[in-house]
N, CA, C and O atoms as CSV, one atom per row, in Angstrom:
chain,resi,resn,atom,element,x,y,z
A,1,UNK,N,N,4.480,-70.472,-9.233
A,1,UNK,CA,C,4.283,-69.569,-10.101
A,1,UNK,C,C,4.530,-68.293,-9.616
A,1,UNK,O,O,4.006,-68.057,-8.527
A,2,UNK,N,N,5.243,-67.323,-10.167
A,2,UNK,CA,C,5.260,-65.887,-9.451
A,2,UNK,C,C,4.098,-65.269,-9.933
A,2,UNK,O,O,3.560,-65.541,-11.007
A,3,UNK,N,N,3.601,-64.167,-8.861
A,3,UNK,CA,C,2.445,-63.305,-9.210
A,3,UNK,C,C,2.938,-62.318,-10.388
A,3,UNK,O,O,4.101,-61.936,-10.515
A,4,UNK,N,N,2.077,-62.038,-11.058
A,4,UNK,CA,C,2.660,-60.623,-11.869
A,4,UNK,C,C,1.537,-59.632,-11.059
A,4,UNK,O,O,0.434,-59.917,-10.593
A,5,UNK,N,N,2.230,-58.442,-11.089
A,5,UNK,CA,C,1.430,-57.135,-10.641
A,5,UNK,C,C,0.997,-56.540,-11.780
A,5,UNK,O,O,1.586,-56.598,-12.859
A,6,UNK,N,N,-0.166,-55.887,-11.533
A,6,UNK,CA,C,-0.938,-54.936,-12.230
A,6,UNK,C,C,-0.544,-53.463,-12.067
A,6,UNK,O,O,0.193,-53.261,-11.102
A,7,UNK,N,N,-0.854,-52.450,-12.757
A,7,UNK,CA,C,-0.867,-51.239,-13.041
A,7,UNK,C,C,-0.804,-50.389,-11.741
A,7,UNK,O,O,0.009,-49.591,-11.275
A,8,UNK,N,N,-2.367,-51.050,-11.233
A,8,UNK,CA,C,-2.809,-50.205,-9.856
A,8,UNK,C,C,-2.027,-50.990,-9.001
A,8,UNK,O,O,-1.853,-50.378,-7.947
A,9,UNK,N,N,-1.405,-52.236,-9.008
A,9,UNK,CA,C,-0.553,-52.567,-8.020
A,9,UNK,C,C,0.783,-51.943,-7.873
A,9,UNK,O,O,1.242,-51.578,-6.791
A,10,UNK,N,N,1.464,-51.826,-9.169
A,10,UNK,CA,C,2.573,-50.782,-8.994
A,10,UNK,C,C,2.377,-49.472,-8.500
A,10,UNK,O,O,3.209,-48.788,-7.906
A,11,UNK,N,N,1.315,-49.201,-8.766
A,11,UNK,CA,C,0.910,-47.441,-8.399
A,11,UNK,C,C,1.090,-47.600,-7.184
A,11,UNK,O,O,1.989,-47.057,-6.541
A,12,UNK,N,N,0.002,-48.589,-6.613
A,12,UNK,CA,C,0.043,-48.306,-5.053
A,12,UNK,C,C,1.211,-48.539,-3.991
A,12,UNK,O,O,1.367,-48.094,-2.854
A,13,UNK,N,N,2.035,-49.470,-4.843
A,13,UNK,CA,C,3.208,-49.884,-4.094
A,13,UNK,C,C,4.298,-48.869,-4.327
A,13,UNK,O,O,5.132,-48.676,-3.443
A,14,UNK,N,N,4.339,-48.205,-5.475
A,14,UNK,CA,C,5.179,-47.110,-5.577
A,14,UNK,C,C,4.979,-45.776,-5.197
A,14,UNK,O,O,5.925,-44.998,-5.331
A,15,UNK,N,N,3.682,-45.289,-4.650
A,15,UNK,CA,C,2.937,-44.309,-4.454
A,15,UNK,C,C,3.216,-43.361,-5.671
A,15,UNK,O,O,3.685,-42.233,-5.527
A,16,UNK,N,N,2.863,-43.955,-6.974
A,16,UNK,CA,C,2.782,-43.081,-8.041
A,16,UNK,C,C,1.461,-43.143,-8.693
A,16,UNK,O,O,0.707,-44.076,-8.415
A,17,UNK,N,N,1.032,-42.020,-9.734
A,17,UNK,CA,C,0.076,-42.321,-10.127
A,17,UNK,C,C,-0.410,-43.416,-11.355
A,17,UNK,O,O,0.556,-44.042,-11.793
A,18,UNK,N,N,-1.153,-43.617,-11.719
A,18,UNK,CA,C,-1.563,-44.786,-12.930
A,18,UNK,C,C,-0.557,-44.134,-14.088
A,18,UNK,O,O,0.472,-44.634,-14.542
A,19,UNK,N,N,-1.176,-42.866,-14.421
A,19,UNK,CA,C,-0.572,-42.267,-15.245
A,19,UNK,C,C,1.092,-41.971,-15.382
A,19,UNK,O,O,1.665,-41.852,-16.465
A,20,UNK,N,N,1.543,-41.905,-14.470
A,20,UNK,CA,C,3.398,-42.023,-13.815
A,20,UNK,C,C,3.659,-43.064,-14.626
A,20,UNK,O,O,4.354,-43.066,-15.642
A,21,UNK,N,N,2.809,-44.335,-13.908
A,21,UNK,CA,C,3.476,-45.866,-14.215
A,21,UNK,C,C,3.508,-45.743,-16.042
A,21,UNK,O,O,4.502,-45.863,-16.758
A,22,UNK,N,N,2.265,-45.503,-16.412
A,22,UNK,CA,C,2.366,-45.720,-18.022
A,22,UNK,C,C,3.436,-44.719,-18.617
A,22,UNK,O,O,4.227,-45.064,-19.494
A,23,UNK,N,N,3.400,-43.562,-18.116
A,23,UNK,CA,C,4.349,-42.737,-18.817
A,23,UNK,C,C,5.976,-43.309,-18.594
A,23,UNK,O,O,6.914,-43.111,-19.366
A,24,UNK,N,N,6.002,-44.012,-17.409
A,24,UNK,CA,C,7.407,-44.393,-17.512
A,24,UNK,C,C,7.414,-45.735,-18.059
A,24,UNK,O,O,8.537,-46.221,-18.191
A,25,UNK,N,N,6.544,-46.366,-18.367
A,25,UNK,CA,C,6.552,-47.787,-19.335
A,25,UNK,C,C,7.008,-47.229,-20.615
A,25,UNK,O,O,8.081,-47.572,-21.112
A,26,UNK,N,N,6.162,-46.318,-21.195
A,26,UNK,CA,C,6.388,-45.669,-22.620
A,26,UNK,C,C,7.805,-44.819,-22.915
A,26,UNK,O,O,8.309,-44.654,-24.026
A,27,UNK,N,N,8.222,-44.415,-21.876
A,27,UNK,CA,C,9.401,-43.940,-21.846
A,27,UNK,C,C,10.778,-44.831,-21.946
A,27,UNK,O,O,11.914,-44.525,-22.306
A,28,UNK,N,N,10.208,-46.056,-21.479
A,28,UNK,CA,C,11.231,-47.075,-21.413
A,28,UNK,C,C,12.135,-47.144,-20.080
A,28,UNK,O,O,13.134,-47.847,-19.926
A,29,UNK,N,N,11.629,-46.361,-19.266
A,29,UNK,CA,C,12.168,-46.474,-17.701
A,29,UNK,C,C,11.818,-47.666,-16.967
A,29,UNK,O,O,12.642,-48.158,-16.195
A,30,UNK,N,N,10.700,-48.169,-17.128
A,30,UNK,CA,C,10.206,-49.201,-16.198
A,30,UNK,C,C,10.237,-50.688,-16.997
A,30,UNK,O,O,9.617,-50.793,-18.055
A,31,UNK,N,N,10.818,-51.575,-16.568
A,31,UNK,CA,C,10.874,-52.950,-17.359
A,31,UNK,C,C,9.211,-53.034,-16.756
A,31,UNK,O,O,8.652,-52.442,-15.834
A,32,UNK,N,N,8.723,-54.095,-17.780
A,32,UNK,CA,C,7.349,-54.534,-17.690
A,32,UNK,C,C,7.114,-55.733,-18.611
A,32,UNK,O,O,8.035,-55.999,-19.383
A,33,UNK,N,N,6.314,-56.289,-18.635
A,33,UNK,CA,C,5.345,-57.562,-19.438
A,33,UNK,C,C,4.201,-57.289,-19.921
A,33,UNK,O,O,3.159,-57.398,-19.276
A,34,UNK,N,N,4.265,-56.948,-20.974
A,34,UNK,CA,C,3.104,-56.715,-22.153
A,34,UNK,C,C,2.294,-58.217,-22.275
A,34,UNK,O,O,2.879,-59.217,-22.690
A,35,UNK,N,N,1.106,-58.223,-21.925
A,35,UNK,CA,C,0.158,-59.592,-22.372
A,35,UNK,C,C,-0.322,-59.232,-23.572
A,35,UNK,O,O,-0.322,-58.095,-24.045
A,36,UNK,N,N,-0.899,-60.619,-24.254
A,36,UNK,CA,C,-1.100,-60.689,-25.241
A,36,UNK,C,C,-2.329,-59.612,-25.607
A,36,UNK,O,O,-2.358,-58.978,-26.662
A,37,UNK,N,N,-3.305,-59.518,-24.586
A,37,UNK,CA,C,-4.628,-58.498,-24.626
A,37,UNK,C,C,-3.987,-56.980,-24.583
A,37,UNK,O,O,-4.785,-56.045,-24.506
A,38,UNK,N,N,-2.512,-56.688,-24.631
A,38,UNK,CA,C,-2.254,-55.591,-24.565
A,38,UNK,C,C,-1.827,-54.904,-23.058
A,38,UNK,O,O,-1.089,-53.925,-22.946
A,39,UNK,N,N,-2.362,-55.527,-22.108
A,39,UNK,CA,C,-2.250,-54.864,-20.626
A,39,UNK,C,C,-0.675,-55.334,-20.069
A,39,UNK,O,O,0.023,-56.315,-20.322
A,40,UNK,N,N,-0.522,-54.383,-19.372
A,40,UNK,CA,C,1.049,-54.159,-18.627
A,40,UNK,C,C,1.016,-55.005,-17.102
A,40,UNK,O,O,0.336,-54.814,-16.094
A,41,UNK,N,N,1.966,-55.915,-17.399
A,41,UNK,CA,C,2.153,-56.816,-15.745
A,41,UNK,C,C,3.593,-56.141,-15.404
A,41,UNK,O,O,4.146,-55.393,-16.210
A,42,UNK,N,N,4.177,-56.488,-14.081
A,42,UNK,CA,C,5.279,-56.229,-13.526
A,42,UNK,C,C,5.331,-57.465,-12.601
A,42,UNK,O,O,4.350,-58.041,-12.130
A,43,UNK,N,N,6.868,-57.841,-12.379
A,43,UNK,CA,C,7.448,-58.737,-11.748
A,43,UNK,C,C,7.842,-57.971,-10.747
A,43,UNK,O,O,8.081,-56.800,-11.040
A,44,UNK,N,N,8.000,-58.351,-9.475
A,44,UNK,CA,C,8.252,-57.500,-8.198
A,44,UNK,C,C,9.605,-56.909,-8.307
A,44,UNK,O,O,9.881,-55.788,-7.878
A,45,UNK,N,N,10.667,-57.923,-9.058
A,45,UNK,CA,C,12.164,-57.579,-9.381
A,45,UNK,C,C,11.995,-56.391,-10.113
A,45,UNK,O,O,12.756,-55.473,-9.811
A,46,UNK,N,N,10.918,-56.134,-11.285
A,46,UNK,CA,C,11.037,-54.692,-12.125
A,46,UNK,C,C,10.607,-53.417,-11.255
A,46,UNK,O,O,10.974,-52.312,-11.656
A,47,UNK,N,N,9.941,-53.503,-10.230
A,47,UNK,CA,C,9.574,-52.483,-9.549
A,47,UNK,C,C,10.640,-52.466,-8.804
A,47,UNK,O,O,11.181,-51.360,-8.812
A,48,UNK,N,N,11.188,-53.296,-8.125
A,48,UNK,CA,C,12.544,-53.213,-7.186
A,48,UNK,C,C,13.791,-52.448,-7.861
A,48,UNK,O,O,14.511,-51.766,-7.131
A,49,UNK,N,N,14.026,-52.535,-9.062
A,49,UNK,CA,C,14.913,-52.258,-10.124
A,49,UNK,C,C,14.782,-50.687,-10.243
A,49,UNK,O,O,15.683,-49.900,-9.955
A,50,UNK,N,N,13.588,-50.363,-10.688
A,50,UNK,CA,C,12.943,-49.270,-10.769
A,50,UNK,C,C,13.557,-48.156,-9.476
A,50,UNK,O,O,14.225,-47.128,-9.582
A,51,UNK,N,N,13.050,-48.811,-8.350
A,51,UNK,CA,C,13.415,-47.985,-7.344
A,51,UNK,C,C,14.876,-47.843,-7.046
A,51,UNK,O,O,15.346,-46.778,-6.646
A,52,UNK,N,N,15.701,-49.088,-7.272
A,52,UNK,CA,C,16.967,-48.963,-6.931
A,52,UNK,C,C,17.788,-47.981,-8.105
A,52,UNK,O,O,18.793,-47.310,-7.869
A,53,UNK,N,N,17.122,-48.082,-9.341
A,53,UNK,CA,C,17.874,-47.291,-10.103
A,53,UNK,C,C,17.490,-45.544,-9.894
A,53,UNK,O,O,18.037,-44.688,-10.590
A,54,UNK,N,N,16.654,-45.277,-9.019
A,54,UNK,CA,C,16.539,-43.803,-8.884
A,54,UNK,C,C,16.788,-43.410,-7.071
A,54,UNK,O,O,16.336,-42.447,-6.452
A,55,UNK,N,N,17.425,-44.237,-6.701
A,55,UNK,CA,C,17.936,-43.867,-5.233
A,55,UNK,C,C,18.886,-42.878,-5.504
A,55,UNK,O,O,19.440,-42.639,-6.578
A,56,UNK,N,N,19.041,-42.229,-4.231
A,56,UNK,CA,C,20.241,-40.759,-4.241
A,56,UNK,C,C,20.376,-41.143,-3.178
A,56,UNK,O,O,19.472,-41.377,-2.377
A,57,UNK,N,N,21.930,-41.307,-2.954
A,57,UNK,CA,C,22.420,-41.430,-1.664
A,57,UNK,C,C,23.034,-39.997,-1.101
A,57,UNK,O,O,23.953,-39.458,-1.717
A,58,UNK,N,N,22.528,-39.457,-0.001
A,58,UNK,CA,C,22.771,-38.466,0.803
A,58,UNK,C,C,24.266,-38.519,1.398
A,58,UNK,O,O,24.641,-39.426,2.142
A,59,UNK,N,N,25.147,-37.356,0.953
A,59,UNK,CA,C,26.467,-37.051,1.211
A,59,UNK,C,C,26.727,-35.871,1.217
A,59,UNK,O,O,26.079,-35.090,0.520
A,60,UNK,N,N,27.840,-35.430,2.087
A,60,UNK,CA,C,28.299,-34.027,1.937
A,60,UNK,C,C,29.330,-33.952,1.314
A,60,UNK,O,O,30.138,-34.880,1.301
A,61,UNK,N,N,29.521,-32.755,0.628
A,61,UNK,CA,C,30.399,-32.406,-0.519
A,61,UNK,C,C,31.870,-32.700,0.233
A,61,UNK,O,O,32.018,-32.633,1.453
A,62,UNK,N,N,32.781,-32.992,-0.587
A,62,UNK,CA,C,34.227,-33.093,-0.306
A,62,UNK,C,C,34.547,-31.430,-0.006
A,62,UNK,O,O,33.822,-30.459,-0.221
A,63,UNK,N,N,36.003,-31.505,0.608
A,63,UNK,CA,C,36.173,-30.207,0.901
A,63,UNK,C,C,37.007,-29.559,-0.583
A,63,UNK,O,O,37.377,-28.385,-0.605
A,64,UNK,N,N,37.210,-30.432,-1.686
A,64,UNK,CA,C,37.878,-29.885,-2.514
A,64,UNK,C,C,36.437,-29.391,-3.641
A,64,UNK,O,O,36.481,-28.472,-4.458
A,65,UNK,N,N,35.458,-30.138,-3.420
A,65,UNK,CA,C,33.970,-29.603,-4.060
A,65,UNK,C,C,33.826,-28.274,-3.569
A,65,UNK,O,O,33.833,-27.315,-4.341
A,66,UNK,N,N,33.668,-28.125,-2.054
A,66,UNK,CA,C,33.250,-26.992,-1.473
A,66,UNK,C,C,34.204,-26.073,-1.866
A,66,UNK,O,O,33.559,-25.025,-1.898
A,67,UNK,N,N,35.363,-25.808,-2.191
A,67,UNK,CA,C,36.272,-24.833,-2.359
A,67,UNK,C,C,36.770,-24.785,-3.674
A,67,UNK,O,O,37.656,-24.003,-4.017
A,68,UNK,N,N,36.055,-25.859,-4.662
A,68,UNK,CA,C,36.317,-25.437,-6.056
A,68,UNK,C,C,36.064,-24.109,-6.836
A,68,UNK,O,O,34.885,-23.762,-6.906
A,69,UNK,N,N,36.798,-23.489,-7.305
A,69,UNK,CA,C,36.431,-22.234,-8.234
A,69,UNK,C,C,35.495,-22.538,-9.157
A,69,UNK,O,O,35.618,-23.592,-9.782
A,70,UNK,N,N,34.545,-21.787,-9.373
A,70,UNK,CA,C,33.594,-21.757,-10.284
A,70,UNK,C,C,34.361,-21.393,-11.913
A,70,UNK,O,O,35.462,-20.878,-12.108
A,71,UNK,N,N,33.623,-21.735,-12.655
A,71,UNK,CA,C,34.125,-21.443,-14.165
A,71,UNK,C,C,33.779,-19.919,-14.342
A,71,UNK,O,O,32.783,-19.396,-13.841
A,72,UNK,N,N,34.617,-19.334,-15.033
A,72,UNK,CA,C,34.563,-17.910,-15.210
A,72,UNK,C,C,33.319,-17.450,-16.141
A,72,UNK,O,O,33.046,-18.187,-17.088
A,73,UNK,N,N,32.625,-16.397,-15.955
A,73,UNK,CA,C,31.313,-16.228,-16.736
A,73,UNK,C,C,31.736,-15.632,-17.854
A,73,UNK,O,O,32.658,-14.818,-17.908
A,74,UNK,N,N,30.800,-16.186,-19.150
A,74,UNK,CA,C,31.086,-15.359,-20.362
A,74,UNK,C,C,30.730,-13.929,-20.402
A,74,UNK,O,O,29.719,-13.466,-19.873
A,75,UNK,N,N,31.470,-13.361,-20.951
A,75,UNK,CA,C,31.247,-12.017,-21.017
A,75,UNK,C,C,29.771,-11.683,-21.384
A,75,UNK,O,O,29.109,-12.520,-21.998
A,76,UNK,N,N,29.200,-10.402,-21.002
A,76,UNK,CA,C,27.780,-10.126,-21.161
A,76,UNK,C,C,27.582,-9.574,-22.471
A,76,UNK,O,O,28.451,-8.855,-22.964
A,77,UNK,N,N,26.615,-9.820,-23.024
A,77,UNK,CA,C,26.441,-9.158,-24.389
A,77,UNK,C,C,25.851,-7.670,-24.291
A,77,UNK,O,O,25.814,-6.989,-25.317
A,78,UNK,N,N,25.378,-7.145,-23.048
A,78,UNK,CA,C,25.197,-5.794,-22.814
A,78,UNK,C,C,26.133,-5.001,-22.282
A,78,UNK,O,O,26.676,-5.468,-21.281
A,79,UNK,N,N,26.503,-3.906,-22.653
A,79,UNK,CA,C,27.617,-3.097,-22.035
A,79,UNK,C,C,26.993,-1.715,-21.358
A,79,UNK,O,O,25.939,-1.255,-21.798
A,80,UNK,N,N,27.584,-1.185,-20.443
A,80,UNK,CA,C,26.904,-0.443,-19.756
A,80,UNK,C,C,26.753,0.812,-20.409
A,80,UNK,O,O,27.657,1.196,-21.151
A,81,UNK,N,N,25.703,1.523,-20.230
A,81,UNK,CA,C,25.275,2.535,-21.093
A,81,UNK,C,C,25.282,3.667,-20.332
A,81,UNK,O,O,24.767,3.611,-19.216
A,82,UNK,N,N,25.835,4.823,-20.775
A,82,UNK,CA,C,26.292,6.203,-19.956
A,82,UNK,C,C,25.185,6.996,-20.558
A,82,UNK,O,O,25.153,7.520,-21.671
A,83,UNK,N,N,24.190,6.988,-19.522
A,83,UNK,CA,C,23.045,7.925,-19.899
A,83,UNK,C,C,23.222,9.212,-19.993
A,83,UNK,O,O,22.461,9.859,-20.712
A,84,UNK,N,N,24.219,9.816,-19.315
A,84,UNK,CA,C,24.793,11.288,-19.661
A,84,UNK,C,C,25.132,11.566,-20.983
A,84,UNK,O,O,25.116,12.671,-21.525
A,85,UNK,N,N,25.403,10.619,-21.410
A,85,UNK,CA,C,26.309,10.733,-22.988
A,85,UNK,C,C,25.047,10.570,-24.003
A,85,UNK,O,O,25.163,11.008,-25.148
A,86,UNK,N,N,24.008,10.028,-23.644
A,86,UNK,CA,C,22.657,9.645,-24.423
A,86,UNK,C,C,22.117,10.818,-24.359
A,86,UNK,O,O,21.590,11.204,-25.403
A,87,UNK,N,N,22.072,11.684,-23.235
A,87,UNK,CA,C,20.971,12.528,-23.130
A,87,UNK,C,C,21.717,14.013,-23.420
A,87,UNK,O,O,21.031,15.026,-23.556
A,88,UNK,N,N,22.878,14.037,-23.484
A,88,UNK,CA,C,23.574,15.024,-23.576
A,88,UNK,C,C,23.960,15.767,-22.296
A,88,UNK,O,O,23.141,15.822,-21.379
A,89,UNK,N,N,25.259,16.386,-22.172
A,89,UNK,CA,C,25.659,16.579,-20.918
A,89,UNK,C,C,24.900,17.815,-20.421
A,89,UNK,O,O,24.853,18.699,-21.277
A,90,UNK,N,N,24.326,18.093,-19.326
A,90,UNK,CA,C,23.482,19.166,-18.635
A,90,UNK,C,C,24.787,19.886,-17.903
A,90,UNK,O,O,25.715,19.355,-17.292
A,91,UNK,N,N,24.546,21.182,-18.163
A,91,UNK,CA,C,25.341,22.400,-17.387
A,91,UNK,C,C,24.715,22.964,-16.486
A,91,UNK,O,O,25.234,23.885,-15.855
């Protein structure tokens, strides 16, 4: 029979707070088993899948990514204000 892990076990193993574990469960980001008494349990595979889904592999950008042109900026809704025109030209 497989061992089911408690929220405390998951919290320690993932180094996350208990509230984060509950939050991830409520948001549907973490697979779990809800027992008849309402408590939450995890299989080791649930925790492994959670970690794998959040894995970010480090890689350097390709040359085309480094040299890609940025999208043009939208025109500013603010226009240059000529202060001398507003105050009247001084002689």
